[in-house]
C-alpha positions in Angstrom: 91.4 104.3 111.5 93.9 107.7 111.4 92.9 108.4 114.9 93.1 104.8 116.3 96.7 104.5 114.8 97.4 107.6 116.4 96.1 106.4 120.1 98.4 103.0 119.8 101.2 105.3 118.5 100.3 107.3 121.9 100.0 103.8 124.1 96.3 104.5 124.6 93.0 102.1 123.6 92.4 102.0 119.6 89.3 102.9 120.9 88.3 105.1 123.1 91.7 106.7 123.1 91.5 106.5 127.4 92.6 103.3 129.6 96.6 103.1 128.6 97.6 98.9 127.0 100.8 98.7 128.7 101.1 97.0 132.7 104.0 98.0 132.4 107.2 97.5 130.4 105.5 95.5 127.0 102.7 94.2 128.9 99.5 94.4 127.7 96.5 94.9 129.6 94.1 93.1 129.6 91.2 95.1 128.9 90.5 99.0 127.8 90.1 100.2 131.3 88.5 102.5 130.2 85.2 101.0 127.5 86.4 97.6 127.7 87.6 97.0 125.1 89.9 93.2 124.4 93.1 94.2 123.7 93.5 90.6 122.2 90.4 88.4 121.1 93.0 85.9 121.2 96.6 85.7 121.8 99.4 85.9 119.6 96.3 87.8 116.8 98.5 90.6 116.8 102.0 88.5 115.9 101.6 89.6 112.0 101.1 93.1 113.1 104.3 93.8 116.0 106.4 92.0 112.4 105.4 95.0 110.7 106.0 97.4 112.8 109.7 95.9 113.5 110.9 95.1 110.6 110.3 97.2 108.7 112.1 100.2 110.6 115.1 97.4 110.1 114.3 97.3 106.1 115.8 101.5 106.7 119.0 100.0 108.2 119.5 97.8 105.8 118.8 99.7 102.6 121.3 102.1 104.0 124.0 99.9 103.8 122.8 98.1 100.5 123.4 102.7 99.3 126.4 102.5 100.3 126.6 104.0 103.4 129.4 101.9 105.5 132.3 102.4 107.8 136.1 101.9 107.1 136.3 101.4 111.4 135.6 100.3 114.5 133.7 103.4 115.3 132.2 104.0 112.1 131.0 100.5 112.4 129.7 101.9 116.2 128.3 104.5 115.1 126.1 102.8 113.0 125.1 100.4 115.0 124.3 103.2 117.1 122.7 105.1 114.8 119.5 101.7 113.4 119.4 101.0 117.0 118.7 103.2 119.0 115.6 104.7 117.9 114.4 100.3 117.8 114.5 100.3 121.3 113.9 103.8 121.6 110.1 103.1 120.2 109.2 99.4 121.7 106.1 100.2 122.9 104.9 102.8 120.6 105.2 100.4 118.0 103.7 97.7 120.1 101.1 100.2 121.0 100.8 100.7 116.9 100.3 96.5 116.2 97.2 95.7 118.6 95.7 99.4 117.1 96.5 97.9 113.1 94.2 94.2 115.4 91.7 95.8 116.4 91.0 98.5 113.0 91.6 94.7 110.9 89.2 93.3 113.5 86.8 96.0 112.0 87.1 95.5 108.6 87.8 91.5 108.6 84.0 91.0 110.7 83.5 88.2 113.3 79.9 87.8 114.3 81.3 85.8 117.3 84.0 89.0 117.9 82.8 90.4 121.3 83.1 94.2 120.0 79.6 93.3 117.2 77.8 91.5 119.8 78.3 94.6 121.8 76.9 97.2 119.6 73.9 94.2 118.8 73.4 95.2 122.5 
Protein backbone atom coordinates (compact mmCIF):
# COMPACT_ATOMS: atom_id res chain seq x y z
CA UNK A 1 0.00 0.00 0.00
CA UNK A 2 2.71 2.50 0.99
CA UNK A 3 4.72 1.52 -2.07
CA UNK A 4 1.85 2.39 -4.40
CA UNK A 5 1.37 5.76 -2.68
CA UNK A 6 5.06 6.58 -2.93
CA UNK A 7 5.04 5.63 -6.60
CA UNK A 8 2.12 7.99 -7.14
CA UNK A 9 3.98 10.79 -5.38
CA UNK A 10 6.93 10.15 -7.72
CA UNK A 11 4.48 10.47 -10.67
CA UNK A 12 4.93 6.82 -11.67
CA UNK A 13 2.51 3.94 -12.18
CA UNK A 14 1.19 2.82 -8.78
CA UNK A 15 1.29 -0.86 -9.81
CA UNK A 16 4.76 -1.25 -11.34
CA UNK A 17 6.50 2.05 -10.62
CA UNK A 18 7.93 2.19 -14.14
CA UNK A 19 5.53 4.01 -16.45
CA UNK A 20 5.01 7.77 -16.14
CA UNK A 21 1.60 9.04 -15.06
CA UNK A 22 1.60 12.32 -16.95
CA UNK A 23 1.93 13.15 -20.63
CA UNK A 24 2.45 16.88 -20.05
CA UNK A 25 1.20 19.23 -17.38
CA UNK A 26 -1.72 17.53 -15.64
CA UNK A 27 -2.76 15.43 -18.63
CA UNK A 28 -2.66 11.78 -17.55
CA UNK A 29 -1.69 8.88 -19.79
CA UNK A 30 -4.57 6.49 -20.37
CA UNK A 31 -2.45 3.41 -19.57
CA UNK A 32 0.92 2.59 -18.10
CA UNK A 33 3.51 2.18 -20.84
CA UNK A 34 5.25 -0.61 -18.88
CA UNK A 35 2.48 -2.81 -17.41
CA UNK A 36 -0.64 -1.61 -19.26
CA UNK A 37 -2.61 -0.56 -16.16
CA UNK A 38 -5.63 1.57 -17.02
CA UNK A 39 -5.14 4.57 -14.71
CA UNK A 40 -8.76 5.74 -14.63
CA UNK A 41 -11.33 3.06 -15.25
CA UNK A 42 -14.08 5.66 -15.61
CA UNK A 43 -13.37 9.32 -16.26
CA UNK A 44 -13.58 11.12 -12.94
CA UNK A 45 -12.82 8.09 -10.74
CA UNK A 46 -10.08 10.07 -9.03
CA UNK A 47 -12.27 13.09 -8.28
CA UNK A 48 -12.80 12.34 -4.56
CA UNK A 49 -9.11 11.64 -4.08
CA UNK A 50 -8.18 14.83 -5.93
CA UNK A 51 -10.49 16.78 -3.65
CA UNK A 52 -8.93 15.13 -0.59
CA UNK A 53 -5.34 15.81 -1.64
CA UNK A 54 -6.25 19.39 -2.53
CA UNK A 55 -8.49 20.41 0.37
CA UNK A 56 -6.54 18.86 3.25
CA UNK A 57 -3.42 21.00 2.61
CA UNK A 58 -5.67 24.05 2.25
CA UNK A 59 -7.10 23.20 5.66
CA UNK A 60 -3.67 23.75 7.23
CA UNK A 61 -3.55 27.29 5.84
CA UNK A 62 -7.02 27.99 7.19
CA UNK A 63 -6.07 26.53 10.57
CA UNK A 64 -3.00 28.78 10.72
CA UNK A 65 -5.23 31.81 10.15
CA UNK A 66 -7.76 30.59 12.69
CA UNK A 67 -5.14 30.06 15.39
CA UNK A 68 -3.76 33.55 15.09
CA UNK A 69 -1.35 33.78 12.16
CA UNK A 70 -2.56 37.11 10.79
CA UNK A 71 -0.82 39.92 9.02
CA UNK A 72 -1.12 43.60 9.86
CA UNK A 73 0.35 44.96 6.63
CA UNK A 74 0.02 44.42 2.89
CA UNK A 75 3.49 42.91 2.69
CA UNK A 76 2.57 40.46 5.43
CA UNK A 77 -0.63 39.55 3.59
CA UNK A 78 1.29 38.93 0.37
CA UNK A 79 3.90 36.87 2.22
CA UNK A 80 1.16 34.77 3.85
CA UNK A 81 -0.56 34.22 0.50
CA UNK A 82 2.74 33.19 -1.11
CA UNK A 83 3.52 30.87 1.83
CA UNK A 84 0.22 29.06 1.23
CA UNK A 85 -0.11 29.28 -2.56
CA UNK A 86 3.42 28.44 -3.72
CA UNK A 87 3.60 24.99 -2.07
CA UNK A 88 0.10 24.21 -3.36
CA UNK A 89 1.05 25.13 -6.92
CA UNK A 90 4.46 23.47 -6.74
CA UNK A 91 3.00 20.11 -5.71
CA UNK A 92 0.00 19.83 -8.03
CA UNK A 93 1.42 16.92 -10.04
CA UNK A 94 2.58 15.04 -6.93
CA UNK A 95 -0.83 15.42 -5.32
CA UNK A 96 -2.54 14.32 -8.55
CA UNK A 97 -0.21 11.29 -8.66
CA UNK A 98 -1.15 10.50 -5.07
CA UNK A 99 -4.84 10.77 -6.03
CA UNK A 100 -4.30 8.30 -8.90
CA UNK A 101 -2.49 5.92 -6.53
CA UNK A 102 -5.37 6.16 -4.03
CA UNK A 103 -7.84 5.41 -6.82
CA UNK A 104 -5.74 2.36 -7.81
CA UNK A 105 -5.72 1.12 -4.21
CA UNK A 106 -9.47 1.61 -3.92
CA UNK A 107 -9.87 -0.57 -7.02
CA UNK A 108 -7.78 -3.26 -5.32
CA UNK A 109 -9.56 -3.16 -1.97
CA UNK A 110 -13.11 -2.62 -3.22
CA UNK A 111 -13.12 -5.27 -5.90
CA UNK A 112 -15.34 -5.12 -8.93
CA UNK A 113 -15.26 -8.39 -10.87
CA UNK A 114 -15.65 -6.51 -14.15
CA UNK A 115 -12.48 -4.48 -13.51
CA UNK A 116 -9.68 -5.49 -15.85
CA UNK A 117 -7.23 -5.66 -12.92
CA UNK A 118 -8.94 -8.87 -11.81
CA UNK A 119 -9.74 -10.25 -15.25
CA UNK A 120 -6.01 -10.02 -16.10
CA UNK A 121 -5.13 -11.91 -12.92
CA UNK A 122 -7.61 -14.66 -13.76
CA UNK A 123 -5.95 -15.38 -17.11
